[in-house]
MARVOKOL-749177 format. One record per residue: residue in one letter; x, y, z of N, C-alpha, C, O in turn. Coordinates in pm, 1 decimal. Atoms other than C-alpha are relative to their C-alpha. Layout:
site residu->A, n_u->X, n_v->Y, n_w->Z, ca_u->X, ca_v->Y, ca_w->Z, c_u->X, c_v->Y, c_w->Z, o_u->X, o_v->Y, o_w->Z
...
! end
This chain:
site residu->M, n_u->13.3, n_v->119.4, n_w->-79.4, ca_u->-7310.5, ca_v->5534.1, ca_w->-3198.0, c_u->-143.9, c_v->-18.1, c_w->47.5, o_u->-192.6, o_v->-130.9, o_w->56.4
site residu->T, n_u->137.7, n_v->13.6, n_w->-47.2, ca_u->-7659.1, ca_v->5610.6, ca_w->-3073.3, c_u->-90.7, c_v->-54.8, c_w->-109.1, o_u->-190.6, o_v->-120.0, o_w->-78.9
site residu->D, n_u->80.8, n_v->56.9, n_w->107.6, ca_u->-7797.2, ca_v->5524.5, ca_w->-3417.2, c_u->7.1, c_v->-152.3, c_w->2.5, o_u->-93.5, o_v->-219.9, o_w->-19.1
site residu->R, n_u->-15.0, n_v->145.9, n_w->-7.5, ca_u->-7657.6, ca_v->5173.3, ca_w->-3381.1, c_u->-76.6, c_v->-56.2, c_w->119.4, o_u->-136.0, o_v->-163.6, o_w->110.2
site residu->I, n_u->73.5, n_v->44.7, n_w->-119.1, ca_u->-7806.5, ca_v->5144.0, ca_w->-3031.8, c_u->-149.4, c_v->4.0, c_w->-27.2, o_u->-221.6, o_v->-89.4, o_w->7.6
site residu->D, n_u->142.4, n_v->-10.2, n_w->33.8, ca_u->-8145.2, ca_v->5266.4, ca_w->-3155.0, c_u->-41.4, c_v->-108.5, c_w->-99.6, o_u->-151.5, o_v->-162.9, o_w->-91.9
site residu->E, n_u->28.4, n_v->106.2, n_w->96.4, ca_u->-8124.8, ca_v->5021.6, ca_w->-3444.5, c_u->-13.8, c_v->-134.4, c_w->72.5, o_u->-104.0, o_v->-212.7, o_w->42.7
site residu->L, n_u->5.7, n_v->123.6, n_w->-77.3, ca_u->-8054.9, ca_v->4737.8, ca_w->-3200.4, c_u->-127.0, c_v->-6.0, c_w->84.9, o_u->-192.6, o_v->-109.9, o_w->91.7
site residu->K, n_u->123.4, n_v->-4.3, n_w->-80.7, ca_u->-8339.6, ca_v->4846.8, ca_w->-2970.5, c_u->-121.5, c_v->-30.0, c_w->-86.9, o_u->-211.7, o_v->-103.4, o_w->-46.4
site residu->G, n_u->111.0, n_v->24.6, n_w->91.7, ca_u->-8573.3, ca_v->4849.5, ca_w->-3268.5, c_u->-9.7, c_v->-146.2, c_w->-38.6, o_u->-119.1, o_v->-202.3, o_w->-44.0
site residu->R, n_u->-0.2, n_v->142.8, n_w->36.6, ca_u->-8468.5, ca_v->4498.7, ca_w->-3370.8, c_u->-50.1, c_v->-86.7, c_w->116.5, o_u->-120.2, o_v->-185.8, o_w->95.9
site residu->V, n_u->46.4, n_v->74.3, n_w->-117.0, ca_u->-8527.8, ca_v->4376.6, ca_w->-3015.2, c_u->-152.3, c_v->13.9, c_w->13.5, o_u->-222.1, o_v->-84.4, o_w->38.4
site residu->K, n_u->145.5, n_v->-21.3, n_w->-7.5, ca_u->-8876.3, ca_v->4534.7, ca_w->-3010.8, c_u->-71.8, c_v->-79.2, c_w->-109.4, o_u->-175.9, o_v->-140.4, o_w->-85.5
site residu->E, n_u->60.3, n_v->72.9, n_w->111.5, ca_u->-8951.2, ca_v->4384.9, ca_w->-3351.1, c_u->-6.2, c_v->-149.5, c_w->30.7, o_u->-108.4, o_v->-214.0, o_w->7.0
site residu->A, n_u->-4.0, n_v->142.4, n_w->-34.3, ca_u->-8844.6, ca_v->4038.7, ca_w->-3233.6, c_u->-98.3, c_v->-32.4, c_w->111.9, o_u->-164.4, o_v->-136.2, o_w->109.0
site residu->A, n_u->94.8, n_v->21.9, n_w->-110.0, ca_u->-9047.1, ca_v->4074.0, ca_w->-2912.6, c_u->-143.3, c_v->3.0, c_w->-52.4, o_u->-228.0, o_v->-75.0, o_w->-8.9
site residu->G, n_u->133.0, n_v->-7.1, n_w->60.7, ca_u->-9349.3, ca_v->4173.6, ca_w->-3118.3, c_u->-34.6, c_v->-126.4, c_w->-76.3, o_u->-147.2, o_v->-175.6, o_w->-69.4
site residu->K, n_u->23.0, n_v->125.2, n_w->73.5, ca_u->-9308.4, ca_v->3869.6, ca_w->-3341.2, c_u->-23.6, c_v->-115.0, c_w->97.4, o_u->-112.9, o_v->-197.1, o_w->76.7
site residu->A, n_u->10.0, n_v->110.1, n_w->-96.4, ca_u->-9261.9, ca_v->3638.9, ca_w->-3041.4, c_u->-133.1, c_v->0.4, c_w->74.0, o_u->-187.0, o_v->-105.3, o_w->106.6
site residu->T, n_u->125.5, n_v->-10.7, n_w->-75.5, ca_u->-9573.4, ca_v->3769.6, ca_w->-2865.6, c_u->-121.3, c_v->22.4, c_w->-90.0, o_u->-233.6, o_v->39.6, o_w->-42.6
site residu->N, n_u->104.8, n_v->-23.7, n_w->99.0, ca_u->-9774.2, ca_v->3815.0, ca_w->-3185.5, c_u->-64.8, c_v->137.3, c_w->18.2, o_u->-184.2, o_v->154.5, o_w->-6.5
site residu->D, n_u->45.3, n_v->-138.6, n_w->-17.8, ca_u->-9804.1, ca_v->4188.0, ca_w->-3106.2, c_u->42.7, c_v->78.4, c_w->-123.6, o_u->155.8, o_v->126.6, o_w->-131.3
site residu->K, n_u->-31.3, n_v->-65.2, n_w->128.2, ca_u->-9820.4, ca_v->4344.2, ca_w->-3454.1, c_u->38.3, c_v->146.0, c_w->17.5, o_u->120.7, o_v->197.3, o_w->-58.3
site residu->G, n_u->-32.7, n_v->-139.7, n_w->-25.6, ca_u->-9807.3, ca_v->4697.6, ca_w->-3313.1, c_u->143.6, c_v->17.2, c_w->45.8, o_u->214.8, o_v->104.5, o_w->-3.8
site residu->L, n_u->-136.9, n_v->-5.2, n_w->-50.4, ca_u->-9483.9, ca_v->4637.6, ca_w->-3122.7, c_u->98.1, c_v->-39.5, c_w->-109.6, o_u->205.7, o_v->19.1, o_w->-121.6
site residu->E, n_u->-85.5, n_v->44.5, n_w->109.7, ca_u->-9337.3, ca_v->4455.1, ca_w->-3420.7, c_u->20.6, c_v->113.1, c_w->-101.6, o_u->132.4, o_v->138.4, o_w->-146.4
site residu->A, n_u->-8.5, n_v->-110.6, n_w->96.2, ca_u->-9417.3, ca_v->4745.5, ca_w->-3653.5, c_u->78.9, c_v->118.2, c_w->56.7, o_u->158.7, o_v->180.0, o_w->-13.8
site residu->K, n_u->-71.4, n_v->-110.1, n_w->-65.5, ca_u->-9289.7, ca_v->5004.4, ca_w->-3404.2, c_u->150.0, c_v->-28.0, c_w->3.2, o_u->231.0, o_v->60.5, o_w->-24.1
site residu->G, n_u->-140.3, n_v->38.4, n_w->-4.1, ca_u->-8963.6, ca_v->4815.7, ca_w->-3363.6, c_u->65.3, c_v->5.8, c_w->-136.4, o_u->177.6, o_v->54.3, o_w->-150.6
site residu->K, n_u->-53.7, n_v->-2.0, n_w->136.1, ca_u->-8914.9, ca_v->4774.1, ca_w->-3736.2, c_u->21.4, c_v->143.0, c_w->-47.2, o_u->123.1, o_v->174.5, o_w->-109.0
site residu->S, n_u->-10.2, n_v->-141.4, n_w->37.7, ca_u->-8979.0, ca_v->5143.9, ca_w->-3791.9, c_u->117.8, c_v->67.7, c_w->69.4, o_u->191.7, o_v->143.6, o_w->6.8
site residu->Q, n_u->-110.5, n_v->-58.6, n_w->-75.7, ca_u->-8733.4, ca_v->5243.1, ca_w->-3518.5, c_u->133.9, c_v->-46.0, c_w->-57.0, o_u->225.1, o_v->34.9, o_w->-74.6
site residu->A, n_u->-125.5, n_v->54.0, n_w->52.4, ca_u->-8462.0, ca_v->5014.7, ca_w->-3656.4, c_u->32.0, c_v->57.6, c_w->-137.7, o_u->145.8, o_v->96.0, o_w->-164.7
site residu->E, n_u->-23.4, n_v->-51.6, n_w->134.9, ca_u->-8506.7, ca_v->5129.6, ca_w->-4015.3, c_u->31.8, c_v->148.8, c_w->1.0, o_u->115.0, o_v->195.1, o_w->-77.1
site residu->G, n_u->-28.5, n_v->-142.8, n_w->-12.1, ca_u->-8511.6, ca_v->5496.1, ca_w->-3914.8, c_u->141.2, c_v->26.0, c_w->49.3, o_u->209.9, o_v->115.3, o_w->-0.5
site residu->A, n_u->-135.4, n_v->-15.4, n_w->-53.3, ca_u->-8192.2, ca_v->5459.5, ca_w->-3714.5, c_u->103.9, c_v->-37.8, c_w->-104.9, o_u->207.1, o_v->28.1, o_w->-117.1
site residu->R, n_u->-93.2, n_v->42.7, n_w->104.4, ca_u->-8022.3, ca_v->5273.2, ca_w->-3999.3, c_u->9.9, c_v->106.3, c_w->-109.3, o_u->119.1, o_v->134.6, o_w->-158.6
site residu->A, n_u->-1.5, n_v->-105.7, n_w->101.4, ca_u->-8122.8, ca_v->5543.2, ca_w->-4247.5, c_u->78.3, c_v->121.5, c_w->48.5, o_u->155.2, o_v->180.5, o_w->-27.3
site residu->G, n_u->-73.5, n_v->-112.8, n_w->-57.0, ca_u->-7990.5, ca_v->5814.6, ca_w->-4016.3, c_u->149.4, c_v->-25.0, c_w->2.2, o_u->228.1, o_v->65.3, o_w->-26.1
site residu->R, n_u->-141.3, n_v->36.2, n_w->-2.6, ca_u->-7660.0, ca_v->5630.8, ca_w->-3977.9, c_u->59.7, c_v->8.1, c_w->-139.6, o_u->171.8, o_v->56.1, o_w->-157.0
site residu->K, n_u->-49.6, n_v->-3.6, n_w->137.6, ca_u->-7625.1, ca_v->5595.7, ca_w->-4354.3, c_u->14.7, c_v->143.7, c_w->-50.4, o_u->110.7, o_v->175.4, o_w->-120.7
site residu->I, n_u->-7.7, n_v->-140.9, n_w->41.6, ca_u->-7696.3, ca_v->5965.8, ca_w->-4411.1, c_u->119.9, c_v->68.2, c_w->64.2, o_u->195.2, o_v->139.0, o_w->-2.6
site residu->K, n_u->-114.9, n_v->-60.0, n_w->-69.9, ca_u->-7444.3, ca_v->6072.6, ca_w->-4147.4, c_u->131.6, c_v->-52.5, c_w->-56.9, o_u->227.4, o_v->23.0, o_w->-73.2
site residu->G, n_u->-120.5, n_v->58.7, n_w->58.0, ca_u->-7188.1, ca_v->5832.7, ca_w->-4292.0, c_u->31.8, c_v->57.8, c_w->-136.7, o_u->147.8, o_v->85.4, o_w->-167.5
site residu->A, n_u->-21.0, n_v->-57.0, n_w->133.0, ca_u->-7237.9, ca_v->5966.0, ca_w->-4643.9, c_u->49.7, c_v->143.8, c_w->9.0, o_u->135.5, o_v->185.2, o_w->-69.0
site residu->A, n_u->-44.2, n_v->-138.4, n_w->-18.2, ca_u->-7197.6, ca_v->6324.1, ca_w->-4521.8, c_u->145.4, c_v->4.9, c_w->47.5, o_u->223.8, o_v->86.9, o_w->-0.3
site residu->L, n_u->-137.6, n_v->4.7, n_w->-49.5, ca_u->-6879.3, ca_v->6237.4, ca_w->-4331.7, c_u->95.3, c_v->-42.6, c_w->-111.6, o_u->205.2, o_v->11.2, o_w->-124.6
site residu->E, n_u->-81.7, n_v->47.2, n_w->111.7, ca_u->-6745.2, ca_v->6051.9, ca_w->-4634.1, c_u->22.4, c_v->111.5, c_w->-102.6, o_u->134.3, o_v->131.1, o_w->-150.1
site residu->A, n_u->-12.8, n_v->-110.6, n_w->95.7, ca_u->-6816.0, ca_v->6346.4, ca_w->-4866.1, c_u->91.0, c_v->109.6, c_w->54.1, o_u->174.7, o_v->163.1, o_w->-18.6
site residu->G, n_u->-86.2, n_v->-101.0, n_w->-61.8, ca_u->-6655.3, ca_v->6589.9, ca_w->-4623.9, c_u->145.7, c_v->-43.7, c_w->0.5, o_u->236.1, o_v->37.6, o_w->-18.4
site residu->G, n_u->-135.4, n_v->53.2, n_w->2.2, ca_u->-6352.5, ca_v->6364.3, ca_w->-4603.9, c_u->63.9, c_v->9.5, c_w->-136.4, o_u->182.7, o_v->39.8, o_w->-148.2
site residu->V, n_u->-50.7, n_v->-10.9, n_w->137.1, ca_u->-6316.8, ca_v->6358.7, ca_w->-4981.2, c_u->44.6, c_v->143.4, c_w->-27.7, o_u->150.8, o_v->166.5, o_w->-85.5
site residu->I, n_u->-32.5, n_v->-141.9, n_w->21.0, ca_u->-6322.1, ca_v->6739.2, ca_w->-4988.0, c_u->124.9, c_v->38.9, c_w->78.4, o_u->214.2, o_v->105.0, o_w->25.4
site residu->K, n_u->-114.7, n_v->-33.7, n_w->-84.7, ca_u->-6076.9, ca_v->6770.7, ca_w->-4699.2, c_u->128.5, c_v->-63.7, c_w->-53.7, o_u->234.6, o_v->-1.2, o_w->-54.2
site residu->E, n_u->-116.2, n_v->68.6, n_w->55.7, ca_u->-5843.4, ca_v->6514.5, ca_w->-4853.2, c_u->50.7, c_v->72.3, c_w->-125.3, o_u->171.2, o_v->91.8, o_w->-141.4
site residu->A, n_u->-38.0, n_v->-71.7, n_w->121.8, ca_u->-5845.7, ca_v->6697.6, ca_w->-5187.8, c_u->61.6, c_v->135.5, c_w->32.6, o_u->160.4, o_v->176.3, o_w->-28.4
site residu->A, n_u->-54.5, n_v->-130.5, n_w->-39.4, ca_u->-5789.0, ca_v->7033.0, ca_w->-5018.9, c_u->141.3, c_v->-15.2, c_w->54.6, o_u->228.2, o_v->67.3, o_w->26.3
site residu->G, n_u->-133.3, n_v->25.2, n_w->-52.6, ca_u->-5491.3, ca_v->6888.6, ca_w->-4834.4, c_u->100.9, c_v->-24.9, c_w->-110.4, o_u->214.4, o_v->22.4, o_w->-103.9
site residu->K, n_u->-88.4, n_v->26.0, n_w->113.5, ca_u->-5344.1, ca_v->6762.6, ca_w->-5160.4, c_u->31.1, c_v->128.8, c_w->-75.2, o_u->145.8, o_v->153.3, o_w->-112.8
site residu->I, n_u->-16.9, n_v->-123.8, n_w->77.0, ca_u->-5398.9, ca_v->7097.5, ca_w->-5334.4, c_u->96.7, c_v->95.9, c_w->67.6, o_u->184.6, o_v->152.3, o_w->2.4
site residu->V, n_u->-85.6, n_v->-96.1, n_w->-70.4, ca_u->-5232.5, ca_v->7308.0, ca_w->-5065.7, c_u->128.5, c_v->-63.5, c_w->53.3, o_u->212.3, o_v->5.5, o_w->111.3
site residu->G, n_u->-120.8, n_v->66.9, n_w->-45.0, ca_u->-4967.6, ca_v->7047.2, ca_w->-4986.8, c_u->7.2, c_v->-22.2, c_w->149.7, o_u->116.2, o_v->-31.4, o_w->206.2
site residu->N, n_u->4.5, n_v->22.5, n_w->-144.1, ca_u->-5080.4, ca_v->6993.9, ca_w->-4628.5, c_u->-29.3, c_v->-147.8, c_w->25.5, o_u->-143.4, o_v->-192.6, o_w->14.4
site residu->E, n_u->12.3, n_v->144.4, n_w->-16.9, ca_u->-5018.4, ca_v->6628.1, ca_w->-4552.4, c_u->-94.2, c_v->-37.3, c_w->114.4, o_u->-168.0, o_v->-135.4, o_w->104.8
site residu->R, n_u->85.9, n_v->29.9, n_w->-115.1, ca_u->-5196.2, ca_v->6638.6, ca_w->-4215.4, c_u->-147.5, c_v->11.2, c_w->-38.7, o_u->-227.1, o_v->-76.4, o_w->-5.0
site residu->T, n_u->138.6, n_v->-18.6, n_w->43.7, ca_u->-5518.9, ca_v->6775.0, ca_w->-4368.1, c_u->-40.5, c_v->-112.7, c_w->-95.0, o_u->-151.9, o_v->-164.6, o_w->-88.0
site residu->E, n_u->27.6, n_v->108.2, n_w->93.7, ca_u->-5495.2, ca_v->6517.6, ca_w->-4645.0, c_u->-27.2, c_v->-131.1, c_w->73.5, o_u->-121.6, o_v->-202.7, o_w->40.1
site residu->V, n_u->16.9, n_v->123.8, n_w->-77.2, ca_u->-5457.3, ca_v->6231.4, ca_w->-4394.7, c_u->-127.9, c_v->4.1, c_w->82.6, o_u->-198.8, o_v->-96.1, o_w->92.1
site residu->E, n_u->125.0, n_v->-13.7, n_w->-76.2, ca_u->-5740.4, ca_v->6364.4, ca_w->-4176.1, c_u->-120.4, c_v->-20.5, c_w->-91.9, o_u->-218.2, o_v->-85.0, o_w->-53.9
site residu->G, n_u->108.1, n_v->18.1, n_w->97.0, ca_u->-5961.1, ca_v->6380.7, ca_w->-4484.9, c_u->-18.6, c_v->-145.4, c_w->-37.7, o_u->-131.2, o_v->-194.4, o_w->-47.8
site residu->K, n_u->7.6, n_v->141.8, n_w->34.5, ca_u->-5876.7, ca_v->6025.1, ca_w->-4577.7, c_u->-62.5, c_v->-79.0, c_w->114.7, o_u->-144.6, o_v->-167.8, o_w->92.0
site residu->A, n_u->56.7, n_v->67.8, n_w->-116.6, ca_u->-5956.8, ca_v->5910.8, ca_w->-4223.2, c_u->-150.7, c_v->25.1, c_w->10.2, o_u->-227.7, o_v->-67.0, o_w->37.4
site residu->D, n_u->143.2, n_v->-33.0, n_w->-3.0, ca_u->-6292.1, ca_v->6093.5, ca_w->-4231.7, c_u->-75.1, c_v->-75.5, c_w->-109.3, o_u->-184.5, o_v->-127.3, o_w->-87.0
site residu->R, n_u->62.7, n_v->69.0, n_w->113.3, ca_u->-6369.5, ca_v->5943.9, ca_w->-4572.1, c_u->-20.4, c_v->-147.3, c_w->32.4, o_u->-127.9, o_v->-202.2, o_w->8.5
site residu->L, n_u->10.4, n_v->142.0, n_w->-32.8, ca_u->-6298.1, ca_v->5591.3, ca_w->-4452.8, c_u->-96.5, c_v->-26.5, c_w->114.9, o_u->-170.5, o_v->-124.9, o_w->112.7
site residu->R, n_u->94.1, n_v->14.4, n_w->-112.3, ca_u->-6488.0, ca_v->5638.1, ca_w->-4124.9, c_u->-143.9, c_v->14.9, c_w->-49.3, o_u->-233.0, o_v->-59.4, o_w->-8.1
site residu->G, n_u->134.1, n_v->-19.6, n_w->56.9, ca_u->-6786.9, ca_v->5769.6, ca_w->-4319.7, c_u->-45.2, c_v->-119.2, c_w->-81.9, o_u->-161.2, o_v->-159.9, o_w->-75.5
site residu->K, n_u->33.8, n_v->117.6, n_w->81.1, ca_u->-6773.0, ca_v->5476.7, ca_w->-4560.3, c_u->-37.0, c_v->-116.8, c_w->89.1, o_u->-130.8, o_v->-190.8, o_w->59.3
site residu->A, n_u->29.5, n_v->109.2, n_w->-94.0, ca_u->-6766.6, ca_v->5233.7, ca_w->-4268.2, c_u->-138.7, c_v->18.9, c_w->62.6, o_u->-214.4, o_v->-77.2, o_w->76.0
site residu->E, n_u->132.3, n_v->-27.3, n_w->-59.0, ca_u->-7069.9, ca_v->5401.4, ca_w->-4109.3, c_u->-111.3, c_v->-24.2, c_w->-102.2, o_u->-215.5, o_v->-81.7, o_w->-70.7
site residu->R, n_u->101.8, n_v->10.5, n_w->104.3, ca_u->-7258.9, ca_v->5411.2, ca_w->-4436.3, c_u->-27.7, c_v->-144.6, c_w->-38.1, o_u->-142.7, o_v->-183.0, o_w->-59.2
site residu->T, n_u->17.7, n_v->137.9, n_w->46.2, ca_u->-7199.5, ca_v->5049.3, ca_w->-4529.2, c_u->-18.2, c_v->-100.7, c_w->111.7, o_u->-73.8, o_v->-208.3, o_w->89.7
site residu->G, n_u->3.2, n_v->98.4, n_w->-109.5, ca_u->-7174.7, ca_v->4883.6, ca_w->-4188.3, c_u->-114.0, c_v->16.9, c_w->85.2, o_u->-130.8, o_v->-57.9, o_w->181.5
! end
């Protein structure tokens, strides 16, 4: 969640920089937003991959709860990565 907040803060700084013609603030904001977005995508991809593994492990051992938890992790990771 903090990645989304940092991304929003960066976008606000970028917009303020554009509005005031402050190229430094604009660049700083853009960098902050892009860094936060990249971090969110990496975390989402890791969660998604872990979910795939957990889901498969649940199927292999016949543990429905583990399988469902894995599917939930996979979907949550996909949402973070793409959203």
